[in-house]
N, C-alpha and C positions, 0 to 999 in steps of 0.2 A: 474642303476636306471630304474624302470619300466616306460615305455614310457607314460602310462596314468597318472601316478603321475606327470610327467614332464608337460604334456599338461594341466592338471588341475591347476598346479601351475602358468604356464604362462598365462592361461586364466584369472585366478583370479587377477593376478598382473597387467595385461595390459587391462583388459576388452575386450579382443578379444574373440569372440564366438568360440567354438570348431568346427573344420572343418573336416567333415567325408566323403566328396565327393571324388570319385576316379578321380584324374586328372593326367596329365603328365606335370611335370615341366622340363624346359630346362634352362641350366645355362651357363653363362660365367662370367668373373670377370674383374675388373680393379682396379688399385691402390694397387696392392699387393707388399709391400716392404719386404716381407718375415719376417724379424724381425726388430722391431723398438726399438732402444735403445739410451740411453744417452751416450754422449762422452765428452771429454774435450772441444770440440768446439761447443757443442749443442746436436745435434742428428745425427745418422748415415745416415739418409735419409731425406733431406729437403722436398722432394716430399710427405713424410708421414705427414707433417704439412699442406702443401697446398691442398692435396687431400685426400678424404676418400677412404677406401676400400669399394668397392661395388660388391655384388654378386647378379646377377639377370638374367632376360631373359624373355622368353615367356612361357605360359602354356595354356593347352587346357583341356576341359572336356573329360574324357575317354582316348582313345589312338589313335584316328584317327583325323588328322588335318582337320579343317573345311575349309581350304583355298587352293588355287591353288598356290603351291610353284613354279611350272614351269613358271607361268605367271610373278612372281616377277623376277626370275633369267633371263628369256628371255628378260624382259623389261630393266634390268640393263645393259645388253650387256657388261659384264665384262669378259675380257680374263684372267681368273685366275682359279686355281683349287678350290678355295673357296672364298667367300666374307668375308671381315672383315671391321671394321670401317675405317681403314687406306686405304683400297682398294677404298672405296667410297668417303671418305672425303679428302684423301691426307695425307701423313705422317706428323705428328706434328700439324695437324689442331686443333684449339680450337673450342669450341662449336658454336660460332657465325659464324666462317668461314665455319664450317661443314654444318650448316643449310642453308647456301646460295648456296650449291652445288645442282645441279639438281638431282644427283644420290641419295643424302640423302633425298631430298624432295619426290622423287619417292618412296623411301623405306618407309618413314613415311606415305605417302598417302596409300600405299598398306597395311601397318600394321594396320592403322586406320580402314580399311574396311575388314580386314582379318578374323575377328571372333576369333582371338587369344586374350588372356589376357596378360598383362605385369605385371611383379613383380620384386621387388628388396629388398634387405636388405643392410644396410649401417653401417659402423663402422668408427667413427671419432677417429683417433689415439690419439690425445692429450686429447680429452674428456675421452676416455676409460682409459687413463693413469693416470688421476688425480682424477677422481670421487671416487676412493676407499678411498681417504682422508675423504670425507663426510661420507661414509658408516662406516668408522672406528670411526668417532666422534659419530655417532649415536649408535654404538655398545657399546661405553664407557658411553654414556649419553642418554639412550633410552627415558628418560622423555622429551627430546627436539625433538623427531621425531614425527611430527604431521601429518604424512601420505605421500602418494606418491607424490602429487602435491608439497608439501613443500620440500621434498627431491630433486625433479627434479629442483625446482627453485634455491635452493642452489647450486646444481651441475652446472646449466647453468651459474650462476653468477661467480662461481669459474672459469669455463672454459673461460668465456669472459675475466676475469682478467688475466689469464695465457697467453692467446693469445696476449693480449695487452702489456704484459711485459715479453716476452720470454727471452730477453737478461739478465734479472735479475732472473727469476724463474728457468731456466734450470741449471745455476751454483749452485743454492741452492739445487736442487734435486740431482744433480750429487755429490755434496759435502757430502751428507748424504747417499750415496749409494741407493737412492730411486729406486725401492720400497721395499727395504730390510733394514729398519732402525734398528739400535741397540737400545736396551732399554735405554741405557745411553744417547742416542742422541735425544730421542723423545721430551724432554722438550725444548731443544735448537731449534730443528726444528720447533716446534709449535710457539715459541716466535719469531723466525726470520721471518717466513712467516707472522705471525700476524703483526709484526712491518712494514714489507714491504707494506702490504695492507693499514695499517693506515697512512703510509707516503704519500699516494696519496690522502687521504681525500675523497675517493669515497663515493658518497651519495646513492649508491645502497643498499637498505634495506636488501636484502638477503645476499649480500656480507658481510655486517656488522654483521649480525647474524652468518654467517659462521666464521668470525674473532673472535667473542666473544666465540663461541664454541671451536675454536682452542686454544685460550688463556687459557680457563678454563681447557681444556684437557692437556695442558702442565704440569699442576700440577699432573695429574693422571699418566702420563708416559706410556700411552697405545694407540697404533694405530694398532689394530689387523690385518687389511687387508694389511698393508704395512710393515709387519715384516716377516722375514723368507722366503723371496722370492729370486730370482736371482738379485743381484745388477745391476742397470742400465738397466735391460731388461723391457721395457714398454709394448710391445706387442710381445708375443712369436710366435703366429700363428693365423690364421683366421679360424681354423678348426671348432670352435664353431658355426659359422654361418651356415656352411653346415650341421653339425650334428644336430643343432637345427631345421633347415627346414625339414629335413627328419623325425625328431621326431614329430614335431607339426603337420605336414601333413602326418601322418603315413599311411593313406590309399592310398596315391598317389605314383607314381613312379617319381624318380628324376634322371635326366640325366645330367651328368657333362662332360665337356671337359677333355680329358685325362691329368692326372697329377699324377705321381707315388706317391709322398709324400702325396697328399691329399687322394688318394685312400687307401693307407695303413692306414692312420689315421681313415678314415671312417670305414674300416673293423674292427678296434679296438674300435668302438663306445662304450660308456658307457650305451647306452640305450638298453633295452630288451623289446621284445613283445612276450608274451606267453612263457617266459622262454628262448627265443632265441634272439641273437643279431639282431638288425634291418638289413634288407637286401633289402630295397625298393629303391635301387640306382644302377646306372650303370655309368661307365666311358667310353666315346666313343670318338674316333678320330673325331675331328670337320669336317675333310674332308669328312667323311662318314655320317654326319648328318646335314642337312641344317638348322634345327631348332636351333642347337647350333650356327651355323654361324649367323643366324638372331639375336640370343641372344647377340652375340659379338657386333653387330652394335648398338643394343638398349642400352646395358650397357655402 
């Protein structure tokens, strides 16, 4: 796909203005469960339910940091080859424990006055896994799609219901090889999910609209986005977040922590600029780049 076509599509869909400034983005990530799938007992990674995948870090205009990195590292007085969140907060520290640590407070104070910007993109695994049901309903019944806000409201209500009833929802999904339903099973899937929602008598207006669409669609026997996929595989990879950032911010450079699989995926990007694949990214060993270390702590 031509990168400008992608950018225009995202800008129109999200109301984000096109961004053409030359910046340097530095990244690290957290919450990467590699693959998120259904199993006989629920999902393969419970942490994928509790935590989002987050890709983010710091960025600066141009390519010269506006801050004194030595001042931060000297002030932290950490005896390690690089700083990471667990170095400053302690292994296993939660958010509130971490923010009570003097080293984290020092880090945040420095970051606040550093002149750097912060950025992040996040993916909620369960939301990502189930919202294709809504999109499939709209594909089959486009007359009931009243715009972006309407679609987002239905998706949010469905996600809330799923999270509240995981013990019942996950076996249903697994039983139908979600997200790869057979045509012959679509009617029963729609009715079973509709009946479960109705059994709780939820007064959520958007959830009830979703249920009615689901029930009506049971007679059509079509859910285009949850057919012909890999059974039980909910999230295959998080490559799209990296790829999308490089594409949307095409005039900037993007620096990622070394990871062989991610680097290979980005080199095979689907986006092209002037007939060539995007190449506005580099993978760097975090030990050799302090701004990636800072990104680790922030993320």
